[in-house]
C-alpha positions in Angstrom: 0.0 0.0 0.0 1.3 3.5 -0.9 2.0 5.8 2.0 1.4 9.6 1.6 2.9 12.3 3.6 0.3 14.6 5.3 2.3 17.7 4.7 2.7 17.6 0.8 -1.0 16.7 0.5 -2.0 19.5 2.8 0.2 21.9 0.8 -1.5 20.9 -2.5 -4.9 21.2 -0.9 -4.1 24.8 0.0 -3.0 25.5 -3.5 -6.1 24.0 -5.1 -8.6 25.8 -2.9 -7.2 29.3 -3.0 -4.0 29.6 -1.1 -2.3 29.8 -5.9 7.9 27.2 -23.4 10.6 27.7 -21.5 12.0 31.2 -21.9 11.9 34.4 -19.9 8.5 35.7 -21.0 8.7 39.5 -21.0 11.1 39.9 -23.8 10.6 39.9 -27.6 7.7 41.1 -29.6 4.4 41.1 -27.8 0.9 42.6 -27.9 0.2 44.7 -24.8 -3.0 46.5 -23.9 -4.9 47.8 -20.9 -8.0 45.8 -20.3 -10.6 47.3 -17.9 -12.7 44.1 -18.2 -10.1 41.5 -17.6 -10.8 39.1 -14.7 -8.9 39.8 -11.5 -6.5 37.2 -10.3 -7.6 36.0 -6.8 -5.4 37.6 -4.2 -3.6 35.5 -1.7 -3.2 32.6 -4.1 0.2 30.9 -4.6 1.2 30.3 -8.2 4.4 28.8 -9.6 6.9 29.9 -12.2 6.9 27.6 -15.3 9.5 29.4 -17.4 12.8 27.4 -17.2 14.9 30.6 -17.3 12.7 32.4 -14.8 10.4 35.4 -15.1 11.4 39.1 -14.8 9.6 41.0 -12.1 9.1 44.6 -13.0 8.2 47.7 -11.0 5.3 48.5 -13.4 3.1 46.3 -15.7 5.1 47.1 -18.8 8.1 45.7 -20.8 9.7 49.1 -20.2 9.2 48.8 -16.4 12.2 48.8 -14.2 13.4 45.2 -13.6 13.4 44.4 -9.9 14.6 40.8 -9.9 14.2 37.5 -11.8 11.9 34.9 -10.1 13.5 31.5 -10.8 11.8 28.4 -12.3 9.7 26.5 -9.9 9.5 29.3 -7.3 6.1 30.2 -5.7 4.9 33.7 -5.6 1.9 35.2 -3.8 -0.7 37.2 -5.8 -1.3 40.6 -4.2 -4.2 43.0 -4.6 -3.6 45.5 -7.4 -5.5 48.8 -7.6 -4.2 49.4 -11.2 -6.3 48.4 -14.3 -5.2 45.0 -15.6 -2.8 45.0 -18.5 -2.8 42.1 -20.9 0.0 40.8 -23.1 0.3 38.1 -25.8 3.6 36.2 -26.0 4.3 33.1 -28.2 0.5 32.8 -28.5 0.0 32.8 -24.8 -2.4 35.5 -23.5 -2.2 36.7 -19.9 -2.1 39.7 -17.6 0.7 41.3 -15.7 -0.1 40.3 -12.1 1.1 42.0 -9.0 3.0 39.4 -6.8 5.3 39.1 -3.8 8.5 37.0 -4.0 10.7 37.1 -0.9 11.0 40.8 0.0 10.2 42.0 -3.5 6.8 43.1 -4.9 6.2 43.7 -8.5 4.6 42.6 -11.8 5.2 39.3 -13.7 3.5 37.8 -16.8 1.0 35.1 -15.9 1.3 33.2 -19.2 4.2 31.2 -17.9 2.7 30.5 -14.4 0.3 28.0 -12.9 -1.1 26.8 -9.6 0.4 23.3 -9.7 4.0 22.9 -8.4 6.6 22.0 -11.0 7.5 18.3 -11.4 10.6 16.7 -9.9 13.2 15.8 -12.6 12.4 12.6 -14.3 8.8 12.3 -13.2 6.4 11.4 -15.9 3.2 13.3 -16.4 0.8 10.8 -15.0 3.1 9.7 -12.2 3.2 13.3 -11.1 -0.5 13.0 -10.1 -0.1 9.5 -8.7 2.8 10.7 -6.4 1.2 13.9 -5.3 -2.5 13.1 -4.7 -4.1 10.6 -2.4 -6.0 7.8 -4.1 -9.7 7.4 -3.2 -11.1 4.6 -5.3 -10.6 2.6 -8.5 -13.2 1.2 -11.0 -12.0 -1.5 -13.4 -13.8 -2.6 -16.5 -12.4 -5.5 -18.6 -14.2 -6.5 -21.8 -13.6 -9.5 -24.1 -15.8 -9.9 -27.2 -15.6 -11.5 -30.6 -15.4 -9.5 -33.8 -18.1 -9.9 -36.4 -16.3 -12.8 -38.1 -16.3 -14.7 -34.8 -12.6 -15.6 -35.1 -10.8 -12.7 -33.5 -11.1 -11.8 -29.8 -11.2 -8.0 -29.1 -9.9 -6.9 -25.6 -10.3 -3.6 -23.9 -9.2 -2.4 -20.4 -10.8 0.6 -18.9 -9.8 1.8 -15.4 -10.8 4.9 -13.6 -8.6 6.1 -10.7 -10.1 8.8 -8.4 -7.9 11.0 -6.4 -8.5 13.8 -3.9 -9.0 17.4 -5.1 -11.1 16.2 -8.1 -8.2 14.5 -10.0 -9.4 11.6 -12.2 -7.1 9.4 -14.2 -8.6 7.0 -16.8 -6.4 4.3 -18.4 -7.7 2.7 -21.6 -6.0 0.0 -23.5 -7.1 -2.0 -26.6 -5.5 -4.3 -29.1 -4.0 -1.6 -31.3 -3.1 1.1 -28.8 -4.3 3.0 -25.8 -4.3 6.2 -23.9 -4.4 7.8 -20.4 -6.6 10.8 -19.5 -6.3 13.1 -16.5 -9.2 15.4 -15.5 -7.9 18.5 -13.7 -10.3 21.0 -12.0 -9.8 24.8 -12.1 -7.4 24.8 -15.0 -7.5 26.5 -18.4 -6.4 24.9 -21.7 -3.6 27.4 -21.9 -2.3 26.6 -18.4 -2.6 22.9 -19.2 -0.5 23.2 -22.3 2.2 25.2 -20.5 2.2 22.7 -17.6 2.5 19.8 -20.1 5.6 21.4 -21.6 7.4 20.9 -18.2 7.5 17.1 -18.9 9.5 15.2 -21.5 6.6 14.5 -23.9 8.0 13.8 -27.4 4.7 14.7 -29.1 5.1 18.3 -27.9 8.7 18.8 -28.7 9.3 22.0 -30.6 5.6 23.0 -30.5 4.5 26.4 -29.1 1.0 27.1 -27.9 -1.2 26.8 -31.0 -3.9 29.3 -31.8 -4.9 27.8 -35.2 -4.8 24.4 -37.0 -1.9 23.4 -39.2 0.0 20.3 -40.4 3.6 19.8 -41.6 6.1 17.1 -42.3 9.2 17.5 -40.0 10.9 14.8 -42.1 9.7 11.8 -44.3 9.0 9.8 -41.2 7.4 12.4 -38.9 4.0 14.0 -39.9 2.8 16.6 -37.4 -0.9 17.6 -37.2 -2.3 20.3 -35.0 -6.0 20.8 -34.8 -7.5 23.7 -32.8 -11.2 24.0 -32.1 -12.8 27.2 -30.9 -16.2 28.3 -29.7 -17.1 32.0 -29.2 -13.5 32.9 -29.9 -12.3 30.6 -27.1 -10.1 27.6 -27.6 -12.0 24.5 -26.5 -9.8 21.7 -27.9 -6.2 21.3 -29.0 -5.3 18.0 -30.7 -1.6 17.4 -31.5 -0.4 14.2 -33.2 2.9 13.0 -34.5 2.4 9.9 -36.5 0.3 7.6 -34.2 1.3 9.4 -31.0 -1.1 12.1 -29.8 -1.9 14.7 -27.1 -5.3 16.2 -26.7 -6.3 19.0 -24.3 -9.9 19.9 -24.1 -12.2 21.9 -22.0 -14.5 19.8 -19.8 -17.4 21.9 -18.5 -16.8 25.4 -17.1 -13.7 24.9 -14.9 -12.0 21.6 -15.9 -9.7 20.3 -18.6 -9.1 16.8 -19.8 -5.6 15.9 -21.0 -5.3 12.7 -23.1 -1.9 11.2 -24.0 -1.7 8.0 -26.1 -1.1 6.2 -29.3 -3.0 4.1 -31.7 -3.6 3.1 -35.3 
């Protein structure tokens, strides 16, 4: 039986319930605008830096603002109340606001596009093992099915297992004769945040791919065909489907405040 430390689980609980591409994000060519209607980031929440080279903290919400410090990869910052109108920015397809945060003794603005509420993974941890290691299991439902194909000669086998964890995390494992996939359902996460979080792991299908805002396909070489399909509704991205040959990653909106992430392969 797995043993779970109380303190990491308590820490993640606080993150989930309101305690919260790999370059420095406030350099380069960006679209910047003041947005009076942008949703405010909840104050007091702890969020984590996903940019591998860190994020610049600036005195004002502007690329021209004085640089106060660089917040390193994986560090947690506290979101503070900000009386200024929100300022949005687009960088490498990622849209987000400059948010006012505290890191150590410093207070200033950082770009939220390369941040998220889940802590960064330990080196070498796979995507699905991240959830198995950090969240307490609650129950498991297993469905095995054997059936004959129409010709009556071939036996078709499927394995369908649902693992339920605390804080609303659900992992579904599905296997069949020609492939399979795993799906994780994560509450309170956007498609954009899910994509940036996925890029923290060594997932070959996402290698060299920035956050897509439109569909495209290309041949990286004669043996690698890349297909990216982006679905939208009311100008909001609802599904991203990325495949390289028979390997695929799907990120899709699941209801109002959840995302499903599917990683697998199959003919």
